[in-house]
N, C-alpha and C positions, 0 to 999 in steps of 0.2 A: 444312118438315119433312125433305125429302130432303137439304137442305144440312146440317142438324143431324146426321142419321144418317150422312152422309158424313164429317163431322168426327169423330164418335165412332169410326167404323171406323178412321180414320187414326190416332187417338190409341192405340187398342188395338193396331194394327199396330206402331207405334213402341215401345210398352211391351214387346211380345213380343220385338222385335228387341233392346231394351235388356237384357232378362233373358237372352236367348241370348248376347249379347256378354259379359255379366257372368259367366255360368256358364263360358263358354269361357275367359275371362281367368283365373278362379279355378282352373279345371282346368289351365290352362297354368302357373300359379304352383305348384300342387301337384305337377306333373310335372317342374318345372324341376330339372335335375341339379346336383350339387355336384362340383366338380373333385376327383378322387381325392387329389391332393396336398394340397388344402385340408382334406379330410376327415381324412386321416391325420395332418396336423399338429395338428388340433383334438384328436383322440383321444389322441395322444402327450402333448400339452400338459396336458390334464386328468389323464391318468394320472400324470404327474409330481407333480401336486399332491394327488391323491386316493389314489393307491396302485396298485401293479401288479395288484391283484385286479380293478380296474375294467376291463371289456372293453367299450369303446364300440361296436364294430362289432356286437356281439350285442345290447346293451341299447338302443342308439339307432342303428339302421341308416340312418335319415333324419333327422339332427340339425336340419336346417333346415326339415323338412316335417312328416310325420305322427308322428314320434317326437322332439319337441323336448326339448332338455336345459335344465333349470332353470338360469338364469344366462347362457344363451347366446342372443344375438340375431343374426339374419342379414339380409342385403339382397341384391338382385339387381344384378349387374354384368355387362353383355353376355350376358344369358341364363343366367348361372350364379349359384348361391348362394355367398356368402362370409360369413364371420364378421365382424360389426361390433362386437360387445360380448361381453366375457367377464368375468363376476363370480364370483369364487371365495370361498367362505365361507358360514357359516350365516346368511344374510340371511333366508331363508324356511325353513319346515319341511322342504321337499323340496330344499333347496339342496345343492350339492356341498360336502361337508365335507372338510377338509384332513387329510392323513395326518401323523403326528408327524415322519416322516422325509422330508418332501416335498422336491422339488427343482425348480428352474427348468430346463426343457429347452430346447435351442436351437430346437425346432420352434415355440415361442411366437412367435418373430420371423419365422416364415414365413407368418403370418396377415396378408397384405399389405393387407387392407382394414380392419384392426382400428382402431376409433375410441375405444372405451372399455375400459379395463382396470382392474379393482379387486380388492383382496384385503381381506377383512374377517375379523378374528379367526382367522387361519390359522396364523401363526407364533407359537406360544404359549410356548415355553420357550427363554429365552436361555442357559440353562446346559446342558440336555440336547441340544437340537437348534437351535442358533443358525443363522440363515440370513442371508446378505447379498444385497443387490440386485445382479444381474449388472451388470458394468461395460461389457460390449461388446454389439454387435448392435443397439443402440437406433436407429442410423441407418437400419435397415431399416424402421422404423415412423415415420420422420420425416415422411413425406408424409400419413399417415393418422391417426396417434394424436392425439386431441383432449383426452382425459381420462385421467389416471393417478392412482390413489388407493390408498394403503395405510393402513388404519384399524385401530386396536386390535390391533397385532401386537407384543407385548413381545419375542418371539423374533427379530424383524427387526433385525439389528445392522449395525454398520459405518457407512459414510458415504454421503452422497448422491453417486452417480456424476457426475463432471463431464460424462460423455457425455449426460446429460439435456439439455445445452445444444443438441443437434442437433434436438430435437423442435420444429421451427419452427412447427408448427400446433397445439401444445398450448394449450388454453384453461383447463384446470383441473389443477393439481398439488397434491394433498392427501396429506401425510405426517403423519397425525394419531395421536398416542399410540402410538408405536412405541418400539423400543430404539435408534434411530439416534443417532449422536454425531458429533463432529468439527465442522469449520467449514462454513458454507453456501457452496457453490462460487459464485464470481463468474459462472460460465457461465449461471446461472439468469437473469441479466439479458439473455440472448439470446432469451428466450422472449417476444417482443414481442406475441404474441397472447393472453397470459395474462389471464384475467379473475378467476381465483381462485388465490391462493398461500397455502396453509395448511401450516405446518410446526410446529404446536403440539404440546406434550406429548412432546417428545423430550429429548435431552441435548446439543443443539447448543451449541457454545461459540464464543469469538472474537467478532469484530465483525460487524455487519451490512454486507454488501458495499455499496460505493458505485456499483455497476453497474446499479442498477435504474431509472435515469432514463428509459430507453426503454420502460418498461412503461406506456404511455399508456392502455391499455384495462383496467388492473387495477382491480377493484371491491372485492375482499376481500384484505386483507393481514394475516395472523395468524401471528406468531412467538412467541406467548405460551408460558409454562411451559417455558422452556429455561434455559440458563446463558450467554446472550449478554451481552457486556460492552462497555464503551467508549461513545462518543457515538453518537447517531443521525446517519447521514449526511445532508448537506444535500440530496442528490438525492431524499430522501423528499418534498420539496416539489414535485417534478415529477409526482407521481402524481395528477394533477388530476381523474381520474375516480373516485377512491377513495371508497367508501361506508363501509367498515369498516376501522379501524386498531386492531389489538390487539397491543401489545408488552408486556403485563403479565407479572409474575412472571419477571423476568430480573435482570441486574445492570447494566443500562444506566445511564449517568451523563451529567453535563453539563447545560447549560441546555436548556429547551424551545425548539424551533426557531421562529425568526421566520417561516420558510418555511411553517409550518403554515397561515398565512393564505391560502395558495394553494389549499388543499383545500376548494373552495367547495361540494362535494357531500357532504362527510363527514357521516355521521349518528351514527357511534359512534366514540369515541376512548377506549381503555382503556390507561392507562400505569401502573396501580397496581403496587405492590411492586417498585420499582426504586430507584435512587439519584439521581434527577434533583434538581437544585438551581437556585438563581438567581432564584427568585420566579416569579410568574405572568406569562408573557410577554403583551404586549398583542395578539399575533397571535391569541390564543384568542378574543377578543371579535369577531374578524372572521369566524369560522366560523359564520355565521348558520344554517346547515343542521343544526347539531349537535342531536341528540336525547339522547345519552348522553355525559357527560363524567365519566370516572373517573380521578382522579389520586391517590388515597389511598395512604398509606404510602410517601411520598417526602419527603426533607428539603428540599422546595422553598422553604419559608419565604415571607417577604414579607407585605404587607398585603392582606387580602382585598378591600379597597376599591379596589385598583389597577385593577380591570376594570369596564367598564360592563356589568353583568350584564343590564341591560334589553335589550341588543342580541341576546341569545340567546333569542328568544321561542319557539323550538321545543324547548327543553330539557325533558325529562321526568325524567331522572335526573342528579343532580349530587352526586358523592361526592368530598369534599375532606377526609376524616378523616386525622388523624395526619400533618400536613404542616408543622407548626411555624408556621402562619399567625398573624398578629396583627391587631389592629384590631377595630372593632365590626362586627357583622353588618349589611351594607348593606340599607336598606329597598328598594333596587331589585330585590332577589331576590323580593320580594313581588309584582312585576309579571310574573313568569313563570307565566302562567296554566295552562300544560300540565305544570308540575312535579309529579311524583308522589312522588319520593324526594329528600330533602335530608339529606346526611350531613356534619356539621361537627365531629364528635367529636374529642377528644384534640388540640386545638390550643391556642393562647394567646389566644383571642378574649376580648374584654372588653365592658363596657357592658351596657345593659338590652336585653331582648328586645322587639322591636317587636310590638305586637298584630296588625300587618298580616300577619305570617307565618301566623296562624290563618285568614286570609281566602282563602288560596290554594285555589281550587275543586277542584283535582285531587289535592292533597297527601294521601297516605295513609301516609307514614313520615317522621318528623323526629327526627334524632339529634344532640344538642348536648352530650353528656356530656363530662366531662374538660376543661373550659375555665375561665375566670375571669369568667363572666357574673355580673352582680349585679342586685339589685332584685327586684321582685315580678313574677311571671309573670301577665300580664293577659290570658290567653286565656279565651274563654267556655267554659262547661261543655260545650256541644255539641262543642267541639274535643276534649276529653278522651274523650268518649263515642265519637266517630268514630275516634280514633287508637288507644285502648286501649294495649296494650304496645308499639305502634310509635312511641310518643313517649318519648324518652330524654333526660333532662337531669341525671342524677345526677353527682356529683363536681364540682359548682360550689358551693363553700362559701358564697358570699354570695348565692345565689339562693334564693328562697322562694316558696311559693304562699299565697294569702290563705286564712285560716281561715274555715270555715263556708260557703264559696261552692261547694265541690266535694264531691260525694258520696264517702264513704270508698272506694267500689268503683273510683273513677277517679282517686285521688290519684296524682300523678306519683312513680314509684319513685325513692327516693334523694334526693328534694328535701325540705328541711325546711319546716315551716309557719312563717308569719310571726308566729305568736302570741307568741314570745319577745320580739320587739321591742315588741309591744303592751303586754306586762306591764311591761317596763322603763319604757315611757312612763307607764303608770298609776302605777308606783311613784314615778317622778319627780314626777308631779302631786301624789300624796299627800304627798310630802316637802315640796313647795312649800306645800301647804295647812297642814301642821303648822307650818312656819316662820311662815306668816301668823298662825296661832293664837297661837303663842308671842309674836310681836311685839305682837299685840293685848293679851295678858296683861301683857306688859312695859310697854306704853304705859299700861295701867290702873294698874299699880303705881306708875309714875312720877307719874301724876296725883294719887296719894294721898300723894306726898311722898317716895317712895323714888327713889334715883338708878337709872339703867339698869344700872350695874355691880352695885349692890346687889340689883336685881331678879334679875339672872342668878345672883348668888351665892345669893339666897334660894331660887330654883327648884331649883338643884342640891343645896342643903342639905336642902330638904324632900324631894326625891326620895331622898336617901341615908337620911334618917330612916325613910321609908316602907319601903324595902328592909330596914332593920334590924329593924323591927317585924314584917314578914312572916317573916324568918328566925327570930326568937325564937318566934313562934307555931308554926312548923313544928317547932322543936326541942322545945317543950313538948308538942306533939301526939304526937311520937315517943316522948318519955319516958313518957307515959301508956300 
C-alpha cells in the first residue's frame, strides 16, 4: 500500500510540474515581444491595401498576441514574433477588405519571415483602379516566401514579373482569374521547388516556355483559360511527379506528345478546346494512373480503336466529343469498371452499339449523339431507368430503339422507334402472300384450259369491269 501511495504522490507531483511549465510557457508566448520595425512594416503594408483610415497601432496594439488581426499569422524566431502569413481580401466575414485605390507599399518586402502571401478579390476594377504586381524587391523574400497567390482580381493587370524567378523556395504560385496578360516568363522555370503552378483564367498569350524541365516536384500544372498558342514543349514530359495537367481552353496546336507516357502519376489530363491534331497518340494508353481524360473539341481525328482502352483501368471520366474520330466504338471500353462518364458525341463513329456498354457498373452518363451509329439499341430497360436524361443518342439517323420494350417515360430522346422497319417487313410479307394467291388463281385458271397470259389478261379485264361498275353506281347515286 505504501508503494502505491508513493507512486500516486509522484505522479501528482509530476502533473503539477507539467501544468506549471505549460502555464509558464504560455505566459512566455503571450509576453513575447514583436520587433518595432516588424510591427510598423505590418501596419504600413495593411494600410496600403485597406486605406489610410486604418490605424493598426490603435486597433491592434499586439497583432501577434492578444489583439490578433484576421488574415495575419505569426511565429517566434529568436524570442520575437514575426509575420509568417498575410492574407488580404474578404475570405471571412471579419477579414481585411481592400480599398478601391489600394497600393503595394515597399514595407511589404520588409516582412523578412513571410512565408504565405495571398490576395483574394482585392483588385476589382481594371478600368477605374488598375493595379500591377510590383516588379522589384521580390529578392528580399527569396529565402522565406513559400506560397504566393492572387485569386479573383480582375483589376490586377500587367504581366508576371520576371523577378518572380528569384523566389527559390516558392512551392505554390497561383495567379487565378485575374486580368494579367503577356507571355509567361521563362524565369518561372527557376522555381525548382514548385509543387503547384496555376496561371488559369487570365489573358496570357504566346507559347508555353520550354524551361520547365527542372520542375521535378511539380504536382499541379494548370494553364487553362488563356490565349496560349503553338505546340506543347517536349519538356512537359519531364514533369514526372505531375498529378494534374490542365491546358484546356487555349489555342494550342500540334500532335499530342509521345512524352506524355512519362507521366506515370498523372490522374487528370484536360486538353479540351484547343487545336490539337494528328490522332490519338499511343502514349495515352501508357498513362495507367489516369482517372480523367478530357480531349473534346479538338480536331484530333483518327480511329478510336487505335488505343488499347482496357489498359486504362482507373478511368472514371472519358470525354472525346467533337474530335472527328472514326471507327466503331470498341468493346474494350466496356472493361473500364470505374468509368462514370463517357462522352463520344459529334464524331464520325459507325457500327452498332454493343450491349456491353450498359453493363458498366459505375456508368451514370453516356453521350453518343451526332454520329453515324446504326442498328437497334439493345440496352435493357433498367439502363434507361438508371440513366434518365443522362443518356444521349440523338442525331444518329440509322439508330433506333425496339418498340414496346421501353416505357414511354424512358424513351431515348431524339431516337426513332424501329416500328417503321417492322411495318415495311409486314407490307413486304403481305405483298408476297398476294403474289402467292394470284399465282394459285392463275394456276387454277390454267388447269381449266386457259393459258397463263390469258389468265393475267382475264384478271386485269375483270378488275377493270368491276371498277367501271362501281363508278356507274356512284354516279347514279349522286344523280338521285
